[in-house]
C-alpha positions in Angstrom: 18.3 -35.9 24.0 20.7 -33.0 24.1 20.9 -30.5 21.3 24.6 -31.2 21.0 23.9 -34.8 20.3 21.4 -33.8 17.7 23.8 -31.5 15.9 26.9 -33.7 16.4 25.3 -37.0 15.7 26.4 -38.9 12.5 22.7 -39.1 11.8 23.0 -35.7 10.1 22.9 -37.7 6.8 19.2 -38.2 7.6 18.7 -34.4 7.6 20.3 -34.3 4.2 17.3 -36.1 2.7 19.2 -39.3 2.0 16.4 -41.5 3.2 14.3 -42.2 0.2 10.6 -43.1 0.0 9.2 -46.4 -1.2 9.7 -49.5 1.0 8.7 -53.1 1.1 7.3 -52.8 4.6 4.6 -50.3 5.4 4.3 -48.1 8.5 0.9 -48.4 10.1 -0.6 -44.9 10.6 -3.8 -43.8 12.4 -3.4 -46.8 14.7 -3.7 -47.2 18.5 -1.2 -45.9 20.9 0.7 -48.0 23.4 -1.8 -47.7 26.3 -4.7 -48.8 24.0 -3.3 -52.1 22.5 -4.8 -55.5 22.7 -4.2 -55.7 26.5 -4.8 -52.2 27.7 -2.0 -51.0 30.1 -2.4 -49.0 33.3 -0.4 -45.7 33.3 0.5 -46.3 36.9 2.6 -49.4 36.4 3.5 -49.2 32.7 6.5 -48.1 30.7 8.9 -48.0 33.7 11.8 -49.6 32.0 14.4 -47.8 30.0 16.2 -50.7 28.3 15.5 -49.4 24.8 15.8 -45.7 24.1 15.3 -43.7 20.9 18.2 -41.3 21.2 17.4 -39.5 17.9 14.2 -39.0 16.0 14.7 -36.8 13.0 14.7 -35.9 9.4 14.0 -38.2 6.5 12.5 -37.0 3.3 9.8 -34.4 3.9 6.8 -34.2 1.6 5.2 -31.3 3.4 7.1 -29.1 5.8 6.2 -26.8 8.8 5.5 -23.1 8.4 4.5 -22.4 12.0 3.0 -24.0 15.1 -0.5 -24.3 13.6 0.8 -26.3 10.6 1.6 -30.0 10.0 4.6 -31.8 8.7 4.6 -35.0 6.5 7.9 -36.9 6.7 9.6 -40.3 6.4 10.9 -40.4 9.9 14.3 -41.9 10.8 15.4 -42.9 14.3 18.5 -44.1 16.1 18.0 -46.8 18.8 20.1 -47.9 21.7 19.9 -51.0 23.9 21.2 -50.0 27.4 20.8 -53.4 29.0 23.2 -56.3 28.9 20.6 -58.7 27.5 18.8 -59.2 24.2 15.6 -57.2 23.8 13.1 -58.7 21.4 10.7 -57.4 18.7 11.4 -53.7 18.9 8.5 -51.4 18.1 8.2 -47.6 17.8 5.0 -45.6 18.3 4.7 -41.9 17.3 1.7 -39.8 18.3 0.1 -38.6 15.0 -3.4 -37.4 16.0 -4.1 -34.1 14.2 -7.4 -33.2 15.8 -8.1 -31.2 19.0 -9.5 -32.2 22.4 -7.2 -35.2 23.1 -6.7 -35.2 26.9 -3.4 -37.1 26.7 -1.6 -36.0 23.6 1.3 -38.5 23.7 2.2 -41.9 22.3 1.0 -43.8 25.4 -2.5 -42.6 26.1 -3.2 -40.6 22.9 -6.1 -41.1 20.5 -3.9 -42.1 17.6 -0.4 -43.2 16.7 1.8 -44.4 13.8 3.6 -47.7 14.4 6.8 -49.1 13.0 8.7 -52.3 13.7 12.5 -53.1 13.5 12.2 -54.6 10.1 13.3 -56.3 7.9 14.8 -59.0 10.2 16.9 -61.9 9.1 14.7 -64.9 8.5 17.1 -67.3 10.2 17.1 -67.4 14.0 20.3 -66.7 15.9 21.9 -64.5 13.2 24.2 -62.1 15.1 25.7 -60.2 12.1 24.2 -57.0 10.8 23.2 -56.4 7.3 24.1 -53.2 5.3 22.0 -50.1 5.7 19.1 -50.5 3.2 18.0 -47.0 2.3 15.3 -48.0 -0.2 13.6 -50.7 1.8 14.2 -49.5 5.3 17.1 -50.0 7.8 18.5 -53.5 8.3 18.3 -56.4 7.9 18.3 -56.6 11.7 19.6 -59.1 14.2 17.0 -61.8 14.7 17.5 -64.0 17.8 14.0 -65.6 17.9 13.5 -66.2 14.2 10.2 -64.3 13.8 9.4 -61.3 11.5 10.6 -58.5 13.9 14.1 -57.5 14.7 15.8 -57.7 18.1 18.5 -55.7 19.9 21.6 -57.0 21.7 24.0 -54.7 23.5 27.2 -54.3 21.6 25.8 -56.1 18.6 27.2 -55.3 15.1 30.5 -54.2 16.6 28.7 -51.5 18.7 27.4 -49.8 15.5 24.3 -47.6 15.7 21.0 -49.3 14.9 18.7 -47.3 12.7 15.0 -47.6 12.2 13.2 -46.1 9.3 9.5 -45.4 8.9 8.8 -46.7 5.4 5.6 -44.6 4.9 5.3 -40.8 5.6 3.9 -39.8 8.9 2.0 -36.5 9.3 2.5 -34.8 12.7 1.6 -31.5 14.3 4.2 -28.8 14.2 4.5 -28.4 18.0 7.4 -26.9 19.9 7.0 -26.9 23.7 10.3 -28.4 24.9 14.0 -27.9 24.2 17.1 -30.1 24.4 17.7 -32.3 27.4 15.2 -31.4 30.2 14.4 -27.9 28.9 10.8 -27.0 28.9 11.3 -24.0 26.6 10.7 -24.0 22.8 13.8 -24.0 20.7 12.8 -24.0 17.0 12.6 -27.8 16.5 9.5 -30.1 16.2 8.6 -32.1 19.3 7.7 -35.7 18.6 5.9 -37.8 21.3 7.2 -41.4 21.1 7.2 -44.7 22.8 9.6 -47.7 22.3 8.3 -51.2 23.0 10.0 -54.6 23.4 9.9 -57.9 25.0 12.3 -59.1 27.7 12.0 -62.8 26.6 11.8 -64.8 23.5 8.2 -65.4 22.2 6.8 -62.7 24.4 5.6 -60.2 21.8 2.8 -60.7 19.3 -0.1 -63.1 19.0 0.9 -66.5 20.4 4.4 -65.1 20.9 5.1 -64.5 17.3 5.8 -60.9 16.0 5.1 -60.8 12.3 4.9 -57.0 11.4 4.0 -53.6 12.8 0.5 -54.8 13.9 2.2 -57.2 16.3 4.5 -55.0 18.3 3.6 -54.2 21.9 5.2 -54.3 25.3 6.0 -57.8 26.4 4.9 -56.8 29.9 3.5 -53.6 31.1 6.9 -52.2 32.1 8.6 -52.9 28.8 8.1 -49.6 27.1 9.8 -46.2 27.2 7.8 -43.1 26.4 9.2 -39.6 25.9 8.7 -36.4 24.0 11.7 -36.3 21.7 13.2 -32.9 20.7 13.8 -33.7 17.0 16.1 -32.2 14.5 13.2 -31.1 12.3 13.3 -27.2 12.2 10.1 -25.5 13.1 9.8 -21.9 11.9 7.0 -19.5 13.1 6.3 -17.7 9.9 3.6 -15.1 10.2 2.6 -13.6 6.7 0.6 -10.4 6.3 -0.5 -8.1 3.5 -1.8 -4.5 3.3 -2.5 -2.2 0.4 -2.4 1.6 0.4 -4.0 3.8 -0.6 -7.5 2.5 -0.2 -9.8 3.4 -1.7 -8.4 4.2 -5.2 -10.2 5.4 -8.3 -10.6 3.2 -11.4 -7.5 3.8 -13.5 -5.3 4.3 -10.5 -3.0 2.0 -8.6 -2.5 0.8 -5.0 0.8 -0.4 -3.5 0.4 -3.8 -1.8 3.1 -5.0 0.6 3.5 -8.7 1.5 5.5 -9.1 4.8 6.5 -11.9 7.0 8.2 -12.4 10.4 9.8 -15.5 11.8 10.3 -15.0 15.5 11.9 -18.0 17.2 12.2 -18.1 21.0 15.5 -19.4 22.3 17.0 -19.7 18.9 19.9 -17.6 17.4 21.1 -18.0 13.8 24.7 -19.3 13.8 27.3 -19.4 11.1 26.8 -22.5 8.9 28.8 -25.6 9.9 29.7 -28.7 8.0 27.6 -30.9 10.3 24.5 -28.7 10.3 23.3 -27.5 6.9 21.7 -24.0 6.7 18.2 -25.2 6.1 18.3 -27.5 9.2 19.2 -24.8 11.7 16.7 -24.1 14.5 13.5 -22.2 13.4 14.5 -22.3 9.7 11.9 -22.5 6.9 12.9 -24.1 3.6 12.3 -24.1 0.8 9.6 -21.4 0.6 8.2 -18.9 -1.8 5.1 -16.6 -1.9 2.6 -16.4 -4.8 0.1 -13.5 -4.9 -2.8 -14.3 -7.2 -4.8 -11.5 -8.9 -7.6 -11.1 -11.4 -6.4 -9.9 -14.8 -10.0 -8.7 -15.4 -9.6 -6.2 -12.5 -6.1 -4.9 -13.4 -2.5 -5.7 -13.7 0.7 -5.6 -11.7 3.0 -2.8 -12.9 6.4 -4.3 -13.8 9.7 -3.1 -15.3 8.2 -2.6 -18.7 5.3 -0.5 -17.3 6.7 2.3 -15.2 6.4 3.7 -12.5 6.7 0.7 -10.3 8.6 -2.6 -10.3 7.9 -5.2 -7.6 10.6 -4.8 -5.0 11.7 -6.9 -2.0 14.1 -6.5 0.9 16.2 -9.7 1.0 18.0 -9.6 -2.3 15.9 -12.6 -3.3 13.8 -12.8 -6.5 10.5 -11.4 -7.4 8.7 -11.7 -10.8 5.3 -11.0 -12.4 3.9 -14.1 -14.0 1.3 -12.7 -16.4 0.4 -16.1 -17.8 -0.9 -17.3 -14.4 -1.8 -13.8 -13.1 0.4 -13.9 -10.0 3.4 -12.3 -8.4 6.1 -14.8 -7.3 8.4 -13.8 -4.5 11.3 -16.0 -3.3 13.0 -14.5 -0.3 16.6 -15.1 0.6 18.0 -15.9 4.0 19.5 -12.8 5.5 20.6 -14.2 8.9 24.0 -15.5 10.0 23.1 -19.1 9.1 23.4 -18.6 5.4 22.3 -16.8 2.2 20.3 -19.4 0.3 17.4 -18.5 -1.9 14.1 -19.9 -0.7 15.4 -20.2 2.9 13.9 -18.1 5.7 16.2 -17.9 8.7 15.4 -17.7 12.4 14.2 -14.3 13.5 14.2 -13.0 9.9 11.6 -10.5 8.7 11.2 -9.1 5.2 8.7 -7.5 2.8 7.8 -7.3 -0.9 5.8 -4.5 -2.5 4.1 -4.3 -5.9 1.8 -1.8 -7.6 -1.6 -3.0 -8.8 -3.2 -0.9 -11.5 -7.0 -1.0 -11.5 -8.6 -1.2 -14.9 -10.7 1.9 -15.7 -13.7 -0.4 -16.3 -13.8 -1.7 -12.7 -17.0 -0.4 -11.0 -16.9 2.0 -8.1 -17.7 0.1 -4.9 -15.7 -3.0 -5.9 -13.3 -4.6 -3.4 -10.1 -6.0 -4.9 -9.0 -9.2 -3.1 -5.7 -10.8 -3.9 -4.7 -14.1 -2.2 -1.2 -14.6 -0.9 -0.2 -18.3 -0.6 3.0 -19.7 0.8 4.5 -22.7 -1.0 6.8 -25.3 0.5 9.2 -27.5 -1.4 11.7 -30.2 -0.4 13.9 -29.5 -3.4 13.4 -25.8 -3.9 15.2 -23.8 -6.7 17.6 -26.7 -7.4 14.6 -28.9 -8.3 12.7 -26.1 -10.1 10.1 -26.3 -7.3 8.7 -29.4 -9.0 7.5 -30.8 -5.6 6.1 -27.7 -4.1 3.0 -27.9 -1.9 0.5 -25.0 -1.5 0.0 -24.2 2.2 -3.6 -23.1 1.7 -4.3 -23.0 5.5 -1.8 -20.2 5.9 -3.1 -17.8 3.2 -3.6 -14.1 3.7 -5.4 -11.5 1.6 -4.4 -8.2 0.1 -7.5 -6.0 -0.2 -8.4 -2.5 -1.2 -11.5 -0.7 -2.3 -12.3 1.1 -5.6 -14.2 4.3 -5.3 -14.9 7.3 -7.5 -14.6 9.4 -4.3 -11.0 8.4 -3.6 -8.2 11.0 -3.6 -5.6 11.0 -6.3 -2.3 11.2 -4.4 0.6 9.2 -5.7 4.1 9.0 -4.1 6.6 8.4 -6.9 9.9 8.5 -5.0 11.3 8.7 -1.4 14.9 9.1 -0.5 17.1 10.3 2.4 20.5 12.1 2.4 22.8 13.6 5.0 23.1 17.4 5.0 25.2 19.3 7.6 25.0 16.5 10.1 21.2 16.0 9.7 19.1 13.7 7.7 17.0 15.3 4.9 14.1 13.4 3.6 13.0 14.0 0.0 9.9 12.7 -1.8 8.0 13.4 -4.9 4.3 12.8 -5.7 3.0 12.1 -9.2 -0.4 13.6 -8.5 -2.3 15.2 -5.6 -6.0 15.7 -5.8 -7.9 16.1 -2.5 -4.7 16.0 -0.5 -4.3 18.4 2.4 -1.2 17.4 4.2 1.4 14.6 4.8 2.5 13.2 8.1 6.0 11.6 8.0 6.8 8.7 10.4 10.1 6.8 11.1 10.2 3.2 12.4 11.7 3.2 15.9 13.8 0.0 16.2 13.5 -0.2 19.9 9.7 -0.2 20.1 8.9 -1.5 16.6 6.5 1.4 16.1 6.4 4.3 13.6 6.9 7.7 15.3 6.3 11.2 13.9 9.3 13.0 12.4 7.8 16.5 12.8 5.5 18.0 15.5 2.8 18.5 13.0 1.7 17.5 9.5 3.4 19.2 6.6 1.3 21.0 3.9 0.7 19.5 0.5 0.9 21.3 -2.8 -2.4 19.7 -3.8 -1.7 19.9 -7.5 -2.2 17.5 -10.4 1.4 17.4 -11.5 2.3 16.6 -7.9 5.1 18.1 -5.8 8.6 17.9 -4.6 9.1 17.9 -0.8 12.1 18.1 1.6 11.9 17.8 5.3 14.7 17.6 8.0 14.4 14.7 10.4 16.4 16.2 13.3 16.3 13.0 15.4 17.2 10.5 12.8 20.2 8.3 13.5 22.9 8.4 10.9 25.0 5.7 9.3 22.3 3.1 9.0 19.3 2.1 7.0 16.1 3.8 8.1 12.4 2.9 7.4 9.8 5.7 6.8 6.2 5.9 5.8 4.1 8.8 4.6 0.5 9.3 5.8 -1.6 11.3 3.4 -4.5 13.4 5.0 -7.3 14.3 2.7 -10.1 16.9 2.8 -12.4 14.6 4.8 -9.7 13.8 7.4 -9.2 10.3 6.0 -5.6 9.0 6.3 -3.8 6.8 3.7 -0.4 5.2 4.3 2.3 5.1 1.7 5.3 2.9 2.2 7.1 1.7 4.2 10.2 3.0 2.5 13.5 1.4 3.6 16.2 3.9 2.6 20.0 4.3 3.0 21.0 7.8 4.0 23.2 9.2 1.2 26.1 11.3 2.2 26.3 13.7 -0.7 23.9 16.3 -2.1 22.5 15.7 -5.6 24.4 17.3 -8.4 23.3 18.5 -11.8 19.8 19.4 -10.7 17.5 21.0 -13.2 16.3 24.5 -12.5 12.9 23.4 -11.3 14.7 20.9 -8.9 16.8 23.4 -7.1 16.4 23.1 -3.3 16.4 25.7 -0.5 18.8 24.0 1.9 18.4 26.8 4.6 14.8 25.7 5.5 13.8 22.6 7.5 10.8 22.1 5.1 10.2 23.0 1.5 7.5 22.1 -1.0 7.2 23.0 -4.6 4.7 22.2 -7.3 6.2 20.1 -10.2 5.9 21.6 -13.7 3.4 20.3 -16.2 5.1 17.6 -18.3 6.4 18.9 -21.7 4.2 16.4 -23.5 1.1 17.8 -21.8 2.2 21.4 -22.3 2.6 20.8 -26.1 -0.8 19.2 -26.2 -2.4 22.2 -24.5 -0.7 24.6 -26.8 -1.9 22.7 -29.8 -5.5 22.8 -28.5 -5.3 26.5 -27.9 -4.3 27.1 -31.6 -7.2 25.1 -32.9 -9.5 27.0 -35.3 -12.9 27.9 -33.7 -14.9 27.8 -37.0 -17.1 24.9 -37.6 -16.9 22.9 -40.9 -19.6 23.4 -43.6 -20.4 25.6 -46.6 -20.4 29.4 -46.4 -24.2 29.4 -46.1 -24.3 27.0 -43.1 -21.3 27.9 -41.1 -21.5 29.4 -37.7 -19.0 31.6 -35.9 -18.1 30.7 -32.3 -17.6 33.7 -30.0 -16.0 32.9 -26.6 -16.6 35.3 -23.7 -14.5 35.0 -20.5 -15.7 38.1 -18.6 -18.9 40.2 -18.6 -18.9 43.4 -20.6 -19.2 44.8 -24.1 -17.8 42.4 -26.7 -16.6 43.5 -30.2 -16.3 41.1 -33.1 -14.2 42.5 -36.0 -15.6 42.0 -39.5 -12.5 40.2 -40.9 -12.5 37.7 -38.0 -16.2 37.1 -38.6 -15.6 36.7 -42.4 -12.9 34.1 -41.8 -15.1 32.1 -39.4 -18.2 32.2 -41.8 -16.1 31.4 -44.9 -17.3 34.6 -46.7 -15.5 37.7 -48.1 -15.0 40.8 -46.0 -17.4 42.8 -48.3 -20.1 40.2 -48.0 -19.7 40.1 -44.2 -19.8 43.9 -43.9 -23.0 43.9 -45.9 -24.6 41.3 -43.6 -23.7 43.5 -40.6 -25.1 46.7 -42.2 -28.3 44.9 -43.2 -28.9 43.2 -39.8 -28.8 39.8 -41.4 -26.8 38.0 -38.8 -28.4 36.2 -35.9 -26.6 36.2 -32.5 -27.7 33.5 -30.1 -26.8 32.0 -26.7 -28.2 28.6 -25.6 -30.7 29.0 -28.4 -32.0 32.4 -27.4 -31.6 35.5 -29.5 -29.1 38.2 -28.2 -29.3 41.8 -29.3 -26.4 43.5 -31.1 -25.5 46.6 -33.0 -23.0 47.6 -35.7 -19.8 49.0 -34.4 -19.6 52.8 -34.6 -16.6 52.8 -36.9 -18.2 50.2 -39.2 -15.7 47.4 -38.4 -17.8 44.5 -37.0 -20.5 44.4 -34.3 -20.9 44.9 -30.6 -23.0 43.1 -28.0 -23.1 42.7 -24.2 -21.7 39.3 -23.2 -21.8 37.7 -19.8 -19.2 35.4 -18.2 -20.2 31.9 -17.1 -19.9 30.3 -13.7 -19.2 26.6 -14.3 -16.9 23.9 -12.8 -16.3 22.6 -16.4 -15.3 25.7 -18.4 -14.2 29.3 -18.0 -15.7 30.6 -21.2 -19.3 31.3 -22.3 -20.1 30.6 -25.9 -22.2 32.7 -28.3 -23.0 31.9 -31.9 -23.2 34.1 -35.0 -24.8 32.8 -38.2 -26.8 34.1 -41.2 -30.3 35.0 -40.3 -32.5 37.9 -39.0 -30.7 39.6 -36.1 -32.2 41.3 -33.1 -31.1 45.0 -32.9 -30.2 46.8 -29.7 -33.1 49.1 -28.8 -32.4 52.8 -28.2 -34.1 55.2 -25.9 -34.0 59.0 -25.5 -32.4 60.5 -22.4 -32.1 63.9 -20.8 -30.0 65.5 -18.2 -31.1 64.6 -14.6 -32.5 67.1 -12.1 -31.7 67.4 -8.4 -28.6 66.4 -6.5 -26.5 63.7 -8.2 -25.2 60.6 -6.4 -21.4 60.5 -6.2 -20.9 56.8 -5.5 -22.6 53.4 -5.5 -21.9 50.1 -3.7 -20.0 47.8 -5.9 -18.8 44.2 -5.4 -15.6 42.7 -6.7 -15.7 38.9 -6.8 -12.2 37.4 -6.8 -11.6 33.7 -7.4 -8.9 31.5 -9.0 -9.5 27.9 -9.7 -6.0 26.6 -8.8 -6.4 23.4 -6.8 -9.0 20.7 -7.6 -11.2 19.7 -4.7 -13.2 17.0 -6.2 -13.4 14.7 -3.2 -14.5 17.4 -0.8 -18.2 18.1 -0.4 -18.0 21.5 -2.1 -21.1 23.0 -3.7 -21.9 21.3 -7.0 -21.2 24.5 -8.9 -17.6 24.8 -7.7 -15.1 21.9 -7.7 -11.9 24.1 -7.3 -10.2 26.1 -4.6 -7.8 29.0 -4.8 -5.1 28.6 -2.1 -4.1 26.1 0.6 -2.8 27.7 3.9 -1.0 25.9 6.6 0.0 27.6 9.9 3.5 27.2 11.3 5.3 26.8 8.0 6.7 30.1 6.7 5.7 30.6 3.1 2.8 28.2 3.4 0.8 30.0 6.1 -0.3 33.0 4.2 -1.6 34.4 0.9 -0.8 37.9 -0.3 -3.3 38.8 -3.0 -3.1 41.9 -5.3 -6.6 43.4 -6.0 -7.4 46.2 -8.3 -10.0 48.4 -6.6 -11.1 51.2 -9.0 -12.1 54.6 -7.6 -13.0 53.8 -3.9 -15.0 56.4 -2.2 -14.9 57.4 1.4 -16.8 54.9 3.6 -16.5 51.5 5.1 -16.3 48.3 3.1 -16.9 44.6 3.8 -14.8 41.6 2.9 -16.7 38.3 2.6 -14.4 35.2 2.4 -15.3 31.7 1.4 -13.2 29.2 3.3 -12.9 25.5 3.9 -11.6 23.9 7.1 -10.5 20.4 8.1 -10.2 20.4 11.9 -12.4 21.2 14.9 -11.4 24.9 14.9 -9.7 27.4 12.5 -8.7 31.0 12.7 -7.3 33.5 10.2 -6.0 37.1 10.4 -6.6 39.8 7.7 -4.8 42.9 6.6 -5.0 45.3 3.7 -2.0 47.3 2.5 -0.1 46.3 5.6 -2.8 47.4 8.1 -4.4 44.6 10.1 -8.2 45.0 10.4 -9.6 41.8 11.9 -9.8 38.0 12.3 -12.2 35.3 11.4 -12.6 32.2 13.6 -14.9 29.2 13.1 -15.5 25.7 14.4 -15.9 22.4 12.5 -14.7 21.1 9.2 -16.3 21.9 5.8 -17.1 25.1 4.0 -17.5 28.4 5.9 -18.2 32.0 4.9 -17.0 34.8 7.1 -17.6 38.5 6.8 -15.5 41.3 8.4 -15.7 45.1 8.1 -12.9 47.0 6.3 -12.4 50.4 7.9 -12.8 53.5 5.8 -9.6 54.8 4.3 -7.7 51.5 4.0 -8.6 50.9 0.4 -6.7 52.9 -2.2 -7.4 53.6 -5.9 -5.8 50.9 -8.0 -3.7 48.1 -6.7 -4.4 46.9 -3.1 -2.6 44.1 -1.2 -4.9 41.9 0.8 -3.1 39.3 3.1 -4.7 36.3 4.7 -2.7 34.5 7.4 -3.6 31.1 8.8 -3.2 31.4 12.6 -4.8 28.2 13.8 -5.6 25.1 11.7 -4.4 21.7 12.7 -4.6 20.3 9.2 -4.5 23.5 7.2 -7.4 25.3 5.5 -8.4 26.4 2.0 -9.3 29.8 0.5 -12.0 29.4 -2.1 -12.9 33.0 -3.1 -13.8 36.4 -1.6 -16.0 39.3 -2.3 -15.1 42.9 -1.6 -18.1 45.3 -1.3 -17.1 49.0 -1.3 -18.4 52.4 -2.2 -17.3 53.1 -5.8 -17.1 56.6 -7.3 -19.0 57.2 -10.5 -15.6 57.6 -12.3 -14.6 55.8 -15.4 -11.3 53.9 -15.9 -9.9 53.4 -19.4 -13.1 55.1 -20.8 -15.4 52.4 -19.3 -17.6 52.2 -16.2 -20.1 49.6 -15.1 -22.3 51.1 -12.4 -25.6 50.8 -10.7 -28.1 53.6 -10.1 -31.5 54.0 -8.4 -34.5 54.2 -10.7 -35.3 57.8 -11.5 -32.2 58.9 -9.7 -29.5 61.3 -10.9 -25.8 60.4 -11.1 -22.8 62.4 -12.2 -20.3 60.5 -14.3 -16.6 61.5 -14.7 -13.3 60.2 -16.0 -14.2 60.0 -19.7 -11.7 61.4 -22.1 -14.5 62.5 -24.5 -18.1 63.7 -24.3 -19.1 61.0 -26.9 -20.3 58.5 -24.4 -22.7 55.5 -25.1 -24.7 54.2 -22.1 -26.0 50.6 -22.2 -28.8 49.5 -19.8 -28.2 45.9 -19.1 -30.7 45.5 -16.3 
């Protein structure tokens, strides 16, 4: 039948769910189809008549609806019949193909493997009754005209004052959700379920049923081979094509971190366009519409929890103005989308060609083991009553489930995107995002969804550098090609030290037209640059906690006779401990402590081994040589002082040297700052930190200018050895000192690399020197870890101190001391 008949027919009341379940007569399901009845019919000479036609097969009460073409629908079918002949047609039957399996060579109601069967019942018990009874919605349609007096109804043209004749299936029928034909003779899908049917009848009295008597559904059949009419009816049961999906990012994550999982769906319906609702066609019965539907995401509370409004930073969000809630009792996220098409705005309705998404943050419990895979099941639920009926009749569509999965690993990076926004500036779109943490992050790639192709395209020609700091960063990037005046969709791709890529988003944003106002000092932006990045400050709470720790007393608890004094050493050299500080730490008086020093009754130790010391020359405290520590866990080396027998510094006699004196020695300055954690890169076990991240092509991020104090350089060449880390196939840097370029270092492959270059004589100056490193070629940036400057050092003191090397038995000439009272310590 034509689509106009379907939508304009008075049978719309069937679509409203007015036909109720529960009838005196029962539909026969899983029965034989027309061609396989008691007297098998030949397809060649059967069903050639068209006296009785089903002009509408459509909605009754559904008990399980369609989600897509791989689903099934369970429904109390209703049909409208018409007798096109001028004579009575007897004992009407209706056959509907209901085989749900595969491999049926003739999937129709004539030659198919299985059909549901209904008769025109109830019929008046008295023969010859020509009046029509009222429509019986609880027991079926009828009573029907009964010319022959048996148990099955008959049709006469013009009967019942030309009223429509209705047949109702009194038991639910389960059908495949197929859509291969459209209205009329169309062979194109149109968003409605196709129902293969056959109508059967007898031309004469006592022609149908055993011995000519039709008693019920088991009796109906064609009176002769021609007396049936088979067709695939384009019903008024909407058939959506909902395709759910889910993805989580980042993956993997560390225990105690969270991943953002996005549940999405599309509902692409060929040859179907959402139309403005009409009185005759309710919203939920438009072509390709799914209703009523909601998603439930089940998770394990033993593995973690969904962050909600009460547990910032994330609240489940969705894109349809529908509803989303976290049900902690049942450990699930419940999302009810809203129709956003022209056909309406109802909650729980998915319109034709609608697409949407919902995103939630799942926090992984710190106790979850590394190597665990988090699996969360997304199930779509269908209901005939929906929100109005509190979803009391909902059915889980378990065959349509999808999974949200991500891995847990101790090797995951610690990048977290906390916000993403867009605003218009001087006719261009500026993107701004913040991260809550960056550990192991090298760069970000920014992509925008292209509406024409449906793909994400890069916003910039290359990745942008990351600040790679624990407090995270604030970023701003101009999207020069972004369209204005509409909502845009972006995503961020994080690139880590190993080259792994993690996707954050998508973020659907509205481009704001005004710049932010009232920014804090640390939030001020440089609107003259196309890209800016700035490390966020440490939170005030963490800063206060750090200050409190720095003021903690170093002395251990105990009596004055058992206490120990903790001495922290951060760089190698002579260390002096004043008597009063030592007395405070030991819990003794100043006089008592001074006596312990003079008598050598204090033991100095490091890792359980005795360390030599001597009283200070002015009598205030003691002096020893302390060494710095190289450790990824601490920057201080710890020595202990306690009551006990001390080891005194040995003394040796010395005399003036003979022969020519050396004027310089080769000294090495090691420079390193632990600024950026590199815990996920395969750095040496003794060093988990790097100094500086460099990224070519971005002014301000492509170079490092380092001030280096070089005491008393002598004439002669020096060497600079730099420890670097690359992430691409090739990297190259340029070097200069005090504005003079002196070389380049190039290397291939990712990972750590050490390069050495000669520094020409005369470039180094006494005191402050400026060494600049410029990244010239590095597709994903590079890291500076540390460097060593080896140079000829004059035997000249600075601030009355000099640490030097000398050949055994050699003579050196020392200068630069303000007094001839000089102590020499041999710490070989």
